[in-house]
N, C-alpha and C positions, 0 to 999 in steps of 0.2 A: 484263289488257290495260293497256296504257299511256291515259292521259287524252287525248294526241295521235291515236291509234288511233280512239278512241273519238269524239271530236270528227270526225274526218275521215270516218267512218262516217255520224255524225249528218249532216255537211253534205253528203255525196254524196247521201245518201238525200232530204235535203230538197231539193236541185236536181234530183232527178228527179222529184220530186211536182210541182215545180212546171211542170217541162218539159212533163209529161204534162198537166196541167190546163191548159197554154197550148193545147195542140193539140186538146184534146177539148173547149173551152170558147168555141170561135169564134162558132159561131152559137147559144150559149145564152141564154136570158133566164129572169126568174123561174119562168114556166111550166115551162120543162125541168127547172128545179132541183128545184122542188116536187112537181110533179106528173108528170113525166117525158112531158110531153106528151100523157099519158092513152093512151100507147101500148105501156106496161111489160108485158112477158108475167107470167102468173101465178106462173109458177118464180122468175121473178127477185125477185118482191115477196117470195114466200114465203121464200126463201133468205135475204133481207134480215130478214124478221120472226124467223126463226130464230137468227142471227146475232146481232139486238139481244137476244133473250132470254137467249141465252147468252155474255153480253159477261163480260169479266172482272171487272166490278162485282159481277155476279150471284155468281161463285165466291169472290169477297173478301167479301161483306156477308151472303149468305144462310145459311151455317153458326152464325152467331151469332143471326139472325133466327129460325131454325128452333128455337133452344133457347130462345128468349125465349117464343116462341108455341105452347111445346109441341106441335110437328109439324104443326100445322094447315096448315102451307105444304105440306105433303105432297099436299092435295087439288089446289093448283095444279100441282106435279109432275105428278100424274095425268093434271091437264087438259091441260098440253103434251104429256105422250106422247101420249095421245089426239089431239089436235088437230095433231100433226105427223104420225100416219099418216094 
């Protein structure tokens, strides 16, 4: 891929994000951002928690950490498994 195409895709993506943010944050405040006005459904919170725990950083850093801690991290993985269920 050419650098111009990559830059174009990046600029279009960034513009779309700013447009979506503009229209969805018109009546938002700090309470909305941090607490969701305390009306977030449980499944949205659960989806966010799972997404945060399975982030790209996890896939990049955990394999080396597992070797260093002699697989004691496996207990955490089992906890995730039961917690997700």
